[in-house]
C-alpha positions as CSV (number, residue, x, y, z in Angstrom):
1,M,63.7,-44.9,-56.4
2,A,63.2,-45.2,-52.7
3,K,63.9,-48.9,-52.9
4,S,67.1,-48.1,-54.8
5,F,68.2,-45.8,-52.0
6,E,67.7,-48.5,-49.5
7,D,69.4,-51.1,-51.6
8,A,72.4,-48.7,-51.8
9,G,72.5,-48.4,-48.0
10,I,71.0,-44.9,-47.9
11,S,68.2,-44.8,-45.3
12,L,65.0,-43.0,-46.2
13,P,65.0,-41.0,-42.9
14,D,68.5,-39.6,-44.0
15,V,67.1,-38.7,-47.4
16,A,64.1,-37.0,-45.8
17,A,66.3,-35.0,-43.4
18,A,68.6,-33.9,-46.3
19,I,65.5,-32.8,-48.3
20,E,64.2,-30.8,-45.3
21,R,67.5,-29.0,-45.0
22,G,67.5,-28.2,-48.7
23,A,70.6,-30.3,-49.3
24,L,68.8,-32.7,-51.7
25,S,65.9,-32.5,-54.1
26,L,63.9,-35.1,-56.0
27,D,62.4,-32.6,-58.4
28,F,64.4,-34.1,-61.2
29,L,62.0,-37.1,-61.1
30,D,59.4,-34.8,-62.7
31,A,61.4,-34.8,-66.0
32,A,59.5,-36.7,-68.7
33,S,62.6,-38.7,-69.4
34,F,62.3,-40.5,-66.0
35,E,59.0,-42.0,-67.2
36,R,61.2,-44.7,-68.8
37,I,61.8,-46.2,-65.3
38,A,59.1,-48.9,-65.8
39,D,56.5,-50.3,-63.5
40,L,56.3,-54.0,-62.8
41,A,54.2,-56.1,-65.2
42,P,51.3,-58.2,-63.8
43,E,52.9,-61.5,-64.7
44,S,55.8,-63.4,-63.0
45,F,58.6,-65.1,-64.9
46,R,56.9,-68.5,-64.2
47,E,53.6,-67.2,-65.5
48,V,55.2,-65.8,-68.7
49,S,57.0,-69.1,-69.2
50,D,53.8,-71.1,-68.9
51,R,51.9,-68.7,-71.2
52,T,54.5,-68.5,-74.0
53,G,56.4,-71.8,-73.7
54,I,59.7,-70.0,-73.3
55,P,61.9,-72.0,-70.9
56,L,62.5,-70.2,-67.6
57,E,66.3,-70.3,-68.0
58,L,66.0,-68.5,-71.3
59,L,63.7,-65.8,-69.8
60,A,66.2,-65.3,-67.0
61,V,68.7,-64.2,-69.6
62,I,66.7,-61.0,-70.0
63,R,67.9,-59.9,-66.5
64,E,71.3,-61.6,-66.6
65,A,72.2,-60.0,-70.0
66,V,72.1,-56.5,-68.5
67,G,74.2,-57.4,-65.4
68,M,71.3,-57.9,-62.9
69,A,70.8,-60.9,-60.6
70,S,69.0,-63.9,-62.1
71,P,65.3,-63.6,-61.2
72,S,63.4,-66.2,-59.2
73,P,60.4,-67.8,-61.0
74,D,58.0,-65.8,-58.9
75,D,59.6,-62.4,-59.6
76,R,57.5,-60.2,-61.8
77,L,58.8,-58.9,-65.1
78,R,59.1,-55.2,-65.7
79,E,57.0,-53.7,-68.4
80,D,60.0,-52.6,-70.4
81,E,61.1,-56.3,-70.5
82,L,58.0,-57.4,-72.3
83,P,59.2,-56.5,-75.8
84,I,62.2,-58.7,-75.2
85,V,59.8,-61.6,-74.4
86,R,58.1,-61.0,-77.7
87,F,61.5,-61.0,-79.5
88,I,62.3,-64.4,-77.9
89,E,58.9,-65.8,-78.8
90,L,59.3,-64.9,-82.5
91,Q,62.7,-66.5,-82.7
92,L,61.5,-69.7,-81.1
93,A,58.5,-69.8,-83.4
94,E,60.9,-69.6,-86.4
95,G,63.0,-72.4,-85.2
96,F,66.0,-70.5,-83.8
97,R,68.2,-72.4,-81.4
98,P,68.0,-71.3,-77.8
99,V,71.8,-71.1,-77.5
100,A,71.8,-68.6,-80.4
101,I,69.0,-66.6,-78.9
102,E,70.9,-66.4,-75.6
103,R,74.0,-65.3,-77.3
104,V,72.4,-62.4,-79.1
105,L,70.5,-61.3,-75.9
106,R,73.7,-61.3,-73.9
107,V,75.5,-59.2,-76.6
108,Q,72.6,-56.8,-76.7
109,G,72.5,-56.5,-73.0
110,D,76.2,-56.1,-72.5
111,S,76.5,-53.5,-75.3
112,T,73.6,-51.4,-74.2
113,R,74.7,-51.6,-70.5
114,R,78.1,-50.2,-71.5
115,I,76.4,-47.4,-73.5
116,A,74.1,-46.6,-70.5
117,D,77.1,-46.6,-68.1
118,A,79.2,-44.4,-70.3
119,E,76.2,-41.9,-70.7
120,A,75.8,-41.9,-66.9
121,A,79.5,-41.1,-66.3
122,W,79.3,-38.4,-69.1
123,W,76.2,-36.8,-67.5
124,N,77.9,-36.8,-64.1
125,S,81.1,-35.2,-65.3
126,E,79.5,-32.6,-67.5
127,V,76.3,-31.7,-65.6
128,I,76.2,-32.9,-62.0
129,E,79.8,-32.3,-60.9
130,P,80.1,-28.8,-62.4
131,A,76.7,-27.8,-60.8
132,I,77.8,-29.0,-57.4
133,A,81.2,-27.2,-57.8
134,T,79.4,-23.9,-58.4
135,G,77.1,-24.4,-55.4
136,A,73.9,-24.7,-57.5
137,D,70.5,-25.1,-55.9
138,P,70.1,-28.9,-55.4
139,A,66.8,-28.7,-57.3
140,K,68.7,-27.5,-60.4
141,I,71.6,-29.9,-60.2
142,S,70.2,-32.6,-62.4
143,D,68.7,-30.0,-64.9
144,A,65.4,-31.7,-65.8
145,E,64.8,-29.3,-68.7
146,L,68.2,-30.3,-70.3
147,T,67.4,-34.0,-69.6
148,D,64.1,-33.7,-71.6
149,R,65.8,-31.9,-74.5
150,I,68.9,-34.1,-74.8
151,S,67.5,-37.6,-74.1
152,P,65.4,-38.1,-77.3
153,I,68.3,-36.7,-79.4
154,M,70.8,-39.0,-77.7
155,E,68.5,-42.0,-78.3
156,R,68.2,-41.2,-82.0
157,S,72.0,-40.9,-82.2
158,V,72.4,-44.4,-80.6
159,I,69.9,-45.9,-83.1
160,A,71.6,-44.2,-86.0
161,M,74.9,-45.7,-85.0
162,Y,73.2,-49.1,-84.7
163,H,71.7,-48.8,-88.1
164,V,75.1,-47.9,-89.6
165,N,76.6,-51.0,-88.0
166,Q,73.7,-53.1,-89.2
167,A,74.2,-52.0,-92.8
168,R,77.9,-53.0,-92.5
169,A,77.2,-56.4,-90.9
170,W,74.3,-57.2,-93.2
171,T,76.4,-56.3,-96.3
172,A,79.1,-58.6,-95.1
173,N,76.5,-61.4,-94.7
174,V,75.2,-60.9,-98.2
175,I,78.7,-61.0,-99.7
176,E,79.6,-64.1,-97.8
177,G,76.3,-65.8,-98.9
178,F,76.9,-64.8,-102.5
179,E,80.5,-66.2,-102.4
180,G,79.1,-69.5,-101.1
181,L,76.4,-69.8,-103.6
182,M,78.7,-69.0,-106.5
183,A,81.3,-71.5,-105.2
184,E,78.6,-74.2,-105.2
185,A,77.6,-73.3,-108.7
186,G,81.2,-73.5,-109.9
187,I,81.2,-69.9,-110.9
188,R,83.8,-68.6,-108.5
189,S,86.0,-70.2,-105.9
190,R,86.1,-69.1,-102.3
191,L,89.3,-67.6,-101.2
192,E,91.4,-70.1,-99.3
193,R,93.2,-67.5,-97.3
194,L,92.8,-67.8,-93.5
195,P,92.0,-64.7,-91.5
196,A,94.4,-63.1,-89.1
197,V,94.3,-61.8,-85.5
198,C,96.5,-59.0,-84.4
199,F,97.2,-57.9,-80.8
200,L,98.8,-54.5,-80.1
201,D,100.1,-53.8,-76.6
202,I,101.5,-50.6,-75.1
203,T,105.1,-51.0,-73.9
204,G,105.6,-50.1,-70.2
205,Y,101.9,-49.6,-69.5
206,T,102.1,-51.0,-65.9
207,Q,104.9,-48.7,-65.0
208,L,103.1,-45.8,-66.6
209,T,100.1,-46.5,-64.5
210,Q,102.2,-46.5,-61.3
211,E,104.0,-43.3,-62.2
212,R,101.1,-41.2,-63.6
213,G,98.0,-42.8,-62.1
214,D,95.1,-44.8,-63.5
215,S,93.2,-41.9,-65.1
216,E,96.2,-40.6,-67.2
217,A,97.2,-44.1,-68.2
218,A,93.6,-44.9,-69.3
219,D,93.5,-41.6,-71.4
220,L,96.7,-42.7,-73.0
221,A,95.4,-46.1,-73.8
222,S,92.3,-44.6,-75.4
223,R,94.5,-42.4,-77.6
224,V,96.6,-45.4,-78.6
225,A,93.5,-47.4,-79.4
226,R,92.0,-44.7,-81.6
227,L,95.1,-44.3,-83.6
228,A,95.6,-48.0,-84.0
229,E,91.9,-48.5,-85.0
230,R,92.2,-45.9,-87.8
231,C,95.2,-47.8,-89.2
232,A,93.3,-51.1,-89.0
233,V,90.2,-49.8,-90.7
234,R,92.2,-48.4,-93.6
235,R,93.5,-52.0,-94.1
236,G,90.1,-53.7,-93.9
237,G,90.4,-54.7,-90.3
238,K,88.0,-54.3,-87.4
239,T,88.5,-53.7,-83.7
240,I,87.3,-56.7,-81.6
241,K,88.0,-55.4,-78.1
242,W,90.1,-52.9,-76.1
243,L,92.1,-54.6,-73.3
244,G,93.2,-51.7,-71.1
245,D,96.8,-51.7,-72.3
246,G,96.1,-52.9,-75.8
247,V,93.7,-53.7,-78.6
248,M,92.7,-56.9,-80.5
249,F,92.0,-56.7,-84.2
250,Y,90.6,-59.1,-86.8
251,F,91.6,-59.0,-90.5
252,D,90.2,-61.1,-93.4
253,D,93.6,-60.8,-95.1
254,P,96.8,-61.6,-93.2
255,G,98.9,-59.4,-95.5
256,Q,96.7,-56.4,-94.8
257,G,96.8,-57.2,-91.1
258,I,100.6,-57.1,-91.1
259,R,100.7,-53.9,-93.1
260,G,98.1,-52.4,-90.7
261,A,100.2,-53.5,-87.7
262,L,103.3,-51.8,-89.1
263,E,101.3,-48.6,-89.8
264,M,100.1,-48.7,-86.2
265,V,103.6,-48.8,-84.8
266,D,104.7,-46.0,-87.1
267,A,101.6,-43.9,-86.2
268,L,102.2,-44.1,-82.5
269,A,105.9,-43.2,-82.9
270,A,105.0,-40.2,-85.1
271,A,102.4,-39.0,-82.4
272,G,105.1,-39.2,-79.7
273,L,103.2,-41.9,-77.8
274,P,104.8,-44.9,-76.0
275,P,105.9,-47.6,-78.4
276,A,103.7,-50.6,-79.1
277,H,104.6,-54.2,-79.7
278,V,102.4,-56.3,-82.0
279,G,101.8,-60.0,-82.7
280,V,100.0,-61.4,-85.8
281,H,99.0,-65.0,-86.5
282,A,96.8,-66.4,-89.3
283,G,94.5,-69.3,-88.7
284,P,90.9,-70.4,-88.1
285,V,88.9,-68.6,-85.5
286,L,85.6,-69.2,-83.7
287,F,83.1,-66.2,-83.7
288,Q,80.8,-66.2,-80.7
289,E,78.9,-63.4,-78.8
290,G,80.6,-60.6,-80.8
291,D,84.1,-61.9,-80.0
292,Y,86.6,-64.3,-81.6
293,F,88.1,-67.3,-79.8
294,G,90.4,-70.2,-80.4
295,Q,94.1,-71.1,-80.7
296,T,94.7,-68.4,-83.4
297,V,93.6,-65.7,-80.9
298,N,95.7,-67.2,-78.0
299,L,98.8,-67.6,-80.2
300,S,98.6,-64.0,-81.5
301,A,98.4,-62.7,-78.0
302,R,101.4,-64.7,-76.9
303,I,103.4,-63.5,-79.9
304,S,102.6,-59.9,-78.9
305,E,103.8,-60.5,-75.4
306,F,107.1,-61.8,-76.8
307,A,107.6,-58.9,-79.1
308,E,109.8,-56.0,-78.0
309,A,109.0,-52.3,-78.2
310,G,108.4,-51.2,-81.7
311,E,108.4,-54.7,-83.1
312,V,105.8,-56.5,-85.3
313,L,106.3,-60.2,-84.9
314,V,104.3,-62.6,-87.0
315,S,103.9,-66.4,-87.3
316,Q,105.2,-68.3,-90.3
317,A,101.5,-68.9,-91.3
318,A,100.8,-65.1,-91.3
319,A,104.0,-64.4,-93.3
320,D,103.3,-67.1,-95.8
321,A,99.8,-65.7,-96.4
322,S,100.9,-62.0,-96.6
323,G,102.1,-61.7,-100.2
324,E,105.5,-60.0,-100.8
325,D,104.4,-56.5,-101.9
326,G,106.1,-53.9,-99.8
327,L,107.0,-56.3,-96.9
328,S,110.1,-58.1,-95.8
329,F,110.7,-60.6,-93.0
330,S,113.8,-61.4,-91.0
331,D,114.0,-64.7,-89.2
332,V,113.6,-64.7,-85.4
333,G,113.5,-68.5,-85.3
334,P,111.7,-71.0,-83.1
335,V,110.8,-69.6,-79.7
336,A,109.1,-70.8,-76.6
337,L,106.0,-68.8,-75.8
338,K,104.2,-68.8,-72.5
339,G,101.3,-71.2,-72.4
340,V,102.0,-72.6,-75.9
341,F,103.1,-76.2,-76.3
342,G,106.2,-76.6,-78.4
343,P,108.3,-73.9,-80.2
344,V,106.7,-71.4,-82.6
345,H,108.6,-70.1,-85.6
346,L,108.5,-66.3,-85.6
347,L,109.5,-63.6,-88.1
348,R,110.0,-59.9,-87.7
349,A,108.0,-57.8,-90.2
350,R,109.3,-54.7,-91.8
351,W,108.5,-52.3,-94.7
352,D,110.5,-52.7,-97.9
353,D,109.5,-49.2,-98.8
354,P,107.1,-47.6,-96.3
355,P,104.0,-46.1,-97.8
356,P,103.9,-42.2,-97.6
357,D,101.2,-42.2,-94.9
358,A,103.1,-44.6,-92.7
359,R,106.4,-42.6,-92.7
């Protein structure tokens, strides 16, 4: 902790002076939860690499994945990093490719970093700031007793959510595997329908940020994203990432993607939120590190940028794969999109007869 103060530019004599005056306290470090701040392990990265055969550049991902600087070969590992070493060892022993190992480590690191950062901000706003505002004793501000009570419950909550997501992802893997095996056996054909990517953006978000400030604009974006996500999930879609002023979704079925997009626009209007503009395109995508990439993603984003407030614009490929039930399309025609070579034929999607929950 002392080194962390120094790294942050807070001199230890200043800390000592503040403690002497009663303005600061380190009593919170007595909380059992702070035992998780690990000691250094006896081995360096080079020594672990020599012992296990794990390449140094792959071991370095342990640090890089959580947003820390890449270690030098002679830096010692931390004790809490050793289970990650064992995880890498097992994968290499089973013939897993290093590039695949690195991908999963980076996703794990980035995702858990975001969880930890969000928890820290939550603790600051709900515990530390209120205590400071009421003039609490510095020794009580971090509330070690509450820390010890809430930390294990919070960890179990995170693991429970992880297991829920594992069950969903593993089930999808099983279904895809069964489809492939049955297709090879001639029992069932794979669906030839391409997936779709949908981008939803909030109209006038930049102006809103300037008028109301970053905090209010971010709160609005979160409300929009939550409403849009509910509509997508009802249609079999999943949220890929939030983009500040919008959201990216993936749908196995382009028709359901278009229907979900129309429901998103209707739901935002019904909630009195700023209008959205949406783009949908169907085509092949590349899945890597928890995200989707490729021309289908880029084109759907450009279509969304071209759409006007309240519009759902789709490519010809998405419209052709949508089925006709409940949908109609009006021709927009070939348009030039920023960063896209050649004109792209777009159509405007509408409900023939909006479903009751979309009205």
